[in-house]
C-alpha positions as CSV (number, residue, x, y, z in Angstrom):
1,M,-25.6,18.6,23.8
2,Q,-23.6,19.9,20.9
3,T,-21.6,22.1,23.3
4,L,-20.8,19.1,25.5
5,Q,-19.8,17.0,22.5
6,H,-17.5,19.8,21.3
7,S,-15.9,20.2,24.7
8,L,-15.2,16.4,24.9
9,I,-13.6,16.4,21.5
10,V,-11.5,19.4,22.4
11,A,-10.4,17.8,25.7
12,F,-9.6,14.5,23.9
13,L,-7.5,16.3,21.2
14,S,-5.8,18.4,23.8
15,V,-4.7,15.3,25.8
16,L,-3.6,13.6,22.6
17,S,-1.6,16.7,21.5
18,L,0.1,16.7,24.9
19,F,1.2,13.1,24.5
20,M,2.6,13.8,21.1
21,A,4.4,16.9,22.3
22,L,5.8,15.3,25.4
23,P,9.0,13.9,23.8
24,F,9.8,17.4,22.4
25,I,9.1,19.1,25.7
26,W,11.3,16.5,27.5
27,M,14.1,17.1,24.9
28,F,13.9,20.9,25.4
29,V,13.8,20.6,29.2
30,T,16.7,18.2,29.3
31,S,18.8,20.6,27.2
32,F,18.9,22.9,30.3
33,K,19.9,20.1,32.8
34,A,23.3,19.3,34.3
35,Y,24.8,16.0,33.2
36,D,24.0,14.3,36.6
37,E,20.3,15.5,36.5
38,V,19.7,13.5,33.3
39,F,20.0,10.2,35.1
40,V,18.2,11.1,38.3
41,Y,15.6,8.6,39.4
42,P,12.7,9.3,39.7
43,P,13.1,11.6,36.7
44,Q,13.2,15.3,37.5
45,F,11.2,17.2,35.0
46,I,12.1,20.7,35.9
47,P,15.9,21.3,36.3
48,A,17.1,22.8,39.5
49,T,19.2,25.3,37.6
50,L,19.0,26.3,34.0
51,H,22.3,25.4,32.4
52,W,22.5,27.7,29.3
53,S,26.1,26.6,29.0
54,N,24.9,23.4,27.3
55,F,24.2,25.4,24.2
56,A,27.7,26.8,24.2
57,E,29.1,23.3,24.7
58,V,27.3,22.3,21.4
59,M,29.5,24.6,19.5
60,K,32.6,23.3,21.2
61,A,31.7,19.6,20.8
62,A,31.5,19.9,17.0
63,P,31.6,22.5,14.2
64,F,27.8,22.9,14.1
65,G,28.1,26.1,12.2
66,T,29.5,24.1,9.3
67,Y,26.9,21.4,9.7
68,F,24.1,24.0,9.8
69,R,25.4,25.7,6.6
70,N,25.6,22.3,4.8
71,S,22.1,21.2,5.8
72,V,20.5,24.5,5.0
73,S,22.3,24.9,1.6
74,M,21.4,21.3,0.7
75,T,17.8,21.6,1.7
76,I,17.2,25.0,0.0
77,L,18.8,23.8,-3.3
78,I,16.9,20.5,-3.3
79,T,13.6,22.3,-2.6
80,V,14.2,24.8,-5.3
81,F,15.1,22.2,-7.9
82,Q,12.0,20.1,-6.9
83,L,9.7,23.1,-7.0
84,V,10.9,24.1,-10.5
85,S,10.8,20.6,-12.0
86,S,7.5,19.7,-10.3
87,V,5.7,22.9,-11.4
88,L,6.8,22.5,-15.0
89,A,5.9,18.8,-15.1
90,A,2.6,19.3,-13.3
91,Y,1.6,22.0,-15.8
92,A,2.4,19.7,-18.7
93,F,0.4,16.8,-17.2
94,A,-2.5,19.0,-16.1
95,R,-3.0,21.4,-19.0
96,M,-1.0,20.2,-22.1
97,S,-2.2,17.5,-24.5
98,F,0.4,15.2,-26.0
99,K,0.7,11.6,-27.0
100,G,1.4,9.3,-24.1
101,R,0.5,11.8,-21.4
102,Q,-1.5,9.4,-19.2
103,A,1.1,6.6,-19.6
104,M,3.9,9.0,-18.6
105,F,1.9,10.3,-15.6
106,L,1.3,6.7,-14.5
107,L,5.0,6.0,-14.9
108,V,5.7,9.0,-12.6
109,L,3.2,7.8,-10.1
110,S,4.6,4.3,-10.1
111,T,7.9,5.6,-8.8
112,M,6.2,6.6,-5.6
113,M,5.6,2.9,-4.9
114,V,9.4,2.2,-4.9
115,P,10.9,2.6,-1.4
116,I,13.5,5.3,-1.5
117,Y,16.2,3.1,0.2
118,V,16.0,0.7,-2.8
119,T,17.4,3.5,-5.0
120,F,20.4,4.4,-2.8
121,I,22.8,1.7,-4.2
122,P,22.0,2.7,-7.9
123,N,22.3,6.4,-6.9
124,F,25.6,5.8,-5.2
125,L,27.0,4.0,-8.3
126,V,25.9,6.8,-10.5
127,I,27.5,9.6,-8.4
128,K,30.7,7.5,-8.3
129,Q,30.7,7.2,-12.1
130,L,30.0,10.9,-12.5
131,G,32.9,11.7,-10.1
132,I,30.8,13.8,-7.7
133,F,31.0,11.6,-4.7
134,N,31.8,13.6,-1.5
135,T,30.6,16.8,-3.0
136,Y,27.6,19.1,-2.6
137,W,26.2,17.8,-5.9
138,A,26.1,14.2,-4.5
139,L,23.8,15.5,-1.8
140,I,21.5,17.4,-4.2
141,V,21.3,15.8,-7.7
142,P,19.6,12.5,-6.8
143,F,16.7,14.5,-5.3
144,G,16.3,17.2,-7.9
145,A,12.8,15.9,-8.9
146,S,9.9,14.6,-6.9
147,A,7.1,12.4,-8.1
148,F,5.0,13.3,-5.1
149,G,5.5,17.0,-5.8
150,I,4.4,16.5,-9.5
151,F,1.3,14.7,-8.3
152,M,0.4,17.2,-5.6
153,I,0.9,20.3,-7.7
154,R,-0.8,18.8,-10.7
155,Q,-3.9,18.2,-8.6
156,A,-3.8,21.8,-7.6
157,F,-3.4,23.0,-11.2
158,L,-6.5,20.9,-12.1
159,Q,-8.6,23.1,-9.7
160,V,-7.7,26.3,-11.5
161,P,-10.6,27.3,-13.9
162,K,-9.6,26.8,-17.5
163,E,-11.3,30.1,-18.4
164,L,-8.4,31.9,-16.7
165,E,-5.9,30.1,-18.7
166,E,-7.8,30.9,-21.9
167,A,-8.0,34.5,-21.0
168,A,-4.3,34.7,-20.4
169,T,-3.7,33.0,-23.8
170,L,-5.9,35.7,-25.5
171,D,-3.8,38.3,-23.8
172,G,-0.7,36.9,-25.5
173,C,0.8,34.8,-22.6
174,N,2.9,31.8,-23.5
175,H,3.0,28.7,-21.3
176,L,5.7,30.0,-19.0
177,Q,3.8,33.2,-18.4
178,I,0.6,31.3,-17.7
179,I,2.4,29.2,-15.2
180,W,4.0,32.2,-13.5
181,H,1.1,34.7,-13.5
182,V,-1.9,32.3,-13.3
183,M,-1.2,28.8,-12.1
184,V,1.4,29.4,-9.4
185,P,-0.4,32.3,-7.6
186,L,-3.7,30.4,-7.5
187,S,-2.0,27.2,-6.3
188,M,0.4,28.8,-3.8
189,S,-1.1,27.0,-0.8
190,S,-0.3,23.6,-2.3
191,I,3.1,24.7,-3.5
192,L,4.1,26.0,-0.1
193,T,2.7,22.8,1.5
194,F,4.9,20.6,-0.7
195,A,7.9,23.0,-0.1
196,L,7.5,22.5,3.7
197,I,7.2,18.7,3.3
198,S,10.4,18.7,1.1
199,I,12.2,20.9,3.6
200,I,11.4,18.7,6.6
201,S,12.3,15.5,4.7
202,H,15.7,16.6,3.4
203,Y,16.7,18.7,6.4
204,N,16.1,15.6,8.6
205,D,17.8,13.2,6.1
206,F,20.5,11.1,7.7
207,F,21.2,8.0,5.7
208,W,22.0,9.6,2.2
209,P,24.4,12.3,3.5
210,L,26.1,9.6,5.5
211,V,26.5,7.4,2.3
212,A,27.3,10.2,-0.2
213,T,30.0,12.0,1.8
214,N,32.9,11.0,4.0
215,S,34.5,14.3,5.0
216,E,33.6,16.4,8.1
217,E,33.4,19.5,5.9
218,L,30.4,18.1,4.2
219,R,28.6,16.7,7.2
220,T,25.0,17.7,7.7
221,L,23.4,18.4,11.1
222,Q,21.9,14.9,11.4
223,V,25.2,13.2,10.7
224,G,27.0,15.6,13.1
225,L,24.5,14.9,15.8
226,A,25.0,11.1,15.4
227,S,28.7,11.7,15.7
228,M,28.2,13.4,19.1
229,I,26.5,10.3,20.3
230,T,28.9,7.7,19.0
231,D,32.3,9.5,19.0
232,E,32.2,12.6,21.1
233,G,30.7,11.5,24.3
234,G,33.8,12.2,26.3
235,S,35.2,10.3,29.4
236,Q,31.8,10.3,31.1
237,G,30.0,8.8,28.0
238,T,27.5,10.5,25.8
239,Q,26.6,14.0,27.2
240,W,22.9,13.7,26.7
241,N,22.2,17.2,28.0
242,V,24.4,18.6,25.3
243,V,22.9,16.3,22.7
244,M,19.4,17.5,23.7
245,A,20.6,21.1,23.4
246,A,21.9,20.3,19.9
247,S,18.7,18.6,19.0
248,S,16.7,21.7,20.2
249,L,18.8,24.0,18.0
250,I,18.4,21.7,15.0
251,I,14.6,21.5,15.3
252,L,14.2,25.2,15.8
253,P,14.3,26.2,12.0
254,L,11.6,23.6,11.3
255,I,9.4,25.0,13.9
256,I,9.9,28.5,12.5
257,A,9.2,27.3,8.9
258,F,6.0,25.5,10.1
259,V,4.7,28.6,12.0
260,I,5.2,30.7,8.9
261,V,3.3,28.5,6.4
262,Q,0.9,26.6,8.8
263,K,-2.1,28.5,7.5
264,H,-1.4,27.2,4.0
265,I,-1.1,23.5,4.9
266,I,-4.7,22.6,5.5
267,R,-5.8,24.7,2.5
268,G,-3.2,23.1,0.3
269,I,-4.1,19.6,1.3
270,A,-7.8,20.3,0.8
271,T,-7.4,21.8,-2.6
272,T,-5.3,18.8,-3.9
273,G,-7.7,16.2,-2.7
274,L,-5.2,14.4,-0.5
275,K,-6.1,12.6,2.7
């Protein structure tokens, strides 16, 4: 009976996974089609000929090398700033005693209830006043800290036995040494999970780079991809096979990142008590 139940669950989850993966499979398959095959009815799933030239056309349609460099640089710097600020703040909230700690932590948590799009106008006014509009700093500075990261890593730090921290203190470690040698290694799954969430979020960000920059040299991949749909369709209209090829290239780094850290994700979510 248990074997049958297990088989039914596996079959159901397999079908569900297929439905979820189908749009990505269709995108990948379309990236190898000729332009005319995209609009064939009934739809043709397998292309008659694999058109690898679509990927070469991506580089001709727009300077995707520049877009890729901008997106990767922005994502890495934001993730690094968020990890540093979140680890330090999480340690303070989890292990240090100071007046107003709970009130400050509640204040940090309250910012998670504010939709991020509400902050875009104030952030835009701030970067204009600071004179960093249309610079890399405009893309990075507003996201240098993360309330979600502080919360998630704090929950992981709370799971670390206090005896280890006390032993490190007896060995002469200061707070930074305790963080680096005790807290971070024992909470690495949660930290890597948050890092992946941050990478996916900011690598895929479209609206803020569109608002904070207005030059092609600072375009990110998502803004560049949108420009292919609206401006660079050519005389035939939007070249959806080329757009799908560009989308496949854009999503590839995220797939690689997920494969690298996937074993840490479930463990990180479990140790932080998140659902």
